[in-house]
C-alpha positions in Angstrom: 7.8 32.1 335.8 7.3 32.7 339.1 3.9 33.8 340.0 3.8 36.8 343.0 0.3 34.4 345.0 0.4 37.1 347.4 -0.1 40.1 345.1 -2.2 37.3 342.8 -5.0 37.1 345.8 -4.8 40.8 346.9 -6.4 42.1 343.7 -9.0 38.6 344.2 -10.1 40.4 347.2 -10.0 43.8 346.6 -12.5 42.9 342.7 -14.1 41.2 344.8 -15.0 44.0 347.9 -15.6 47.0 345.1 -17.6 44.2 343.7 -19.8 43.4 346.4 -19.8 47.5 347.3 -21.1 48.1 343.6 -23.4 45.7 344.0 -24.9 47.1 347.3 -24.8 51.0 346.6 -27.4 50.0 343.3 -29.8 47.6 344.9 -29.5 50.8 347.8 -30.9 52.8 344.6 -33.4 50.5 343.6 -34.8 50.7 347.2 -34.9 54.6 346.9 -37.1 54.1 343.9 -39.2 51.2 345.4 -39.9 53.9 348.5 -40.3 57.2 346.2 -43.3 54.5 343.8 -45.3 54.0 347.5 -44.6 57.1 348.9 -46.3 58.5 345.4 -49.3 56.2 345.5 -49.8 56.7 349.3 -50.2 60.9 347.7 -46.4 61.4 350.2 -43.6 63.9 349.2 -40.5 61.3 347.7 -38.6 64.0 346.9 -35.9 62.6 349.6 -35.8 59.1 348.3 -35.8 60.8 344.5 -32.5 62.1 345.8 -30.9 59.5 347.2 -31.7 57.5 344.4 -29.5 59.8 342.2 -26.5 60.1 344.4 -26.6 56.0 344.4 -27.1 55.5 341.3 -24.5 58.8 340.4 -21.8 56.6 342.7 -22.4 53.7 341.0 -21.6 55.5 337.3 -19.1 57.6 339.2 -17.1 54.0 339.8 -17.5 52.2 337.4 -16.4 55.4 335.6 -13.7 55.3 337.3 -12.4 51.8 336.4 -12.5 52.4 332.9 -10.0 55.0 333.8 -7.7 52.9 335.4 -8.0 50.1 333.1 -6.9 52.6 330.0 -4.6 54.6 331.9 
């Protein structure tokens, strides 16, 4: 049995980068919800913050769905 260490390292690097990116996008969504809450308490409009949060969470859901589709296929 021969292990292709370069391919194994490549898979590790891509999965690490994808995980960090997914966590970052989810964190942006949480931050947008926090800004929405702050704007609501101050009486300002929070439409843009809410739209940003929805976009971040939709991107996270799409990335998870894509990963599941790769695993199933």
